[in-house]
C-alpha positions in Angstrom: -61.5 42.7 -42.2 -61.0 40.9 -45.6 -63.4 38.3 -44.9 -66.2 40.8 -44.5 -64.9 42.8 -47.4 -65.0 39.9 -49.5 -68.8 39.1 -48.4 -70.2 42.2 -48.7 -68.7 42.7 -52.4 -69.4 39.4 -53.8 -72.7 38.4 -51.4 -74.7 40.9 -53.1 -78.3 39.9 -52.0 -77.0 37.1 -49.7 -75.7 39.8 -47.0 -77.4 39.6 -43.7 -77.6 43.1 -42.4 -77.8 42.0 -38.8 -74.5 40.4 -39.0 -73.0 43.5 -40.5 -74.6 45.7 -37.8 -73.4 43.4 -35.1 -70.0 43.3 -36.7 -69.8 47.1 -36.5 -71.0 47.4 -33.0 -68.4 44.8 -31.5 -65.2 44.7 -33.6 -65.2 48.2 -34.8 -64.5 50.2 -31.3 -61.7 47.4 -30.8 -60.1 47.9 -34.1 -60.2 51.8 -33.3 -58.8 51.3 -30.0 -55.9 49.5 -31.9 -55.5 52.0 -34.7 -55.2 54.9 -32.5 -52.3 53.2 -30.5 -50.3 52.3 -34.0 -50.9 55.8 -35.0 -49.8 57.6 -31.5 -46.6 55.0 -31.5 
């Protein structure tokens, strides 16, 4: 997450939106499951 944030915050015009979208589609659902399990513990 930190790496993606730094890339977006400091990449300015060098951001590949396809990579951002792919990351959202693949990593975000897994992250949500992990966070839900932490919150419910």
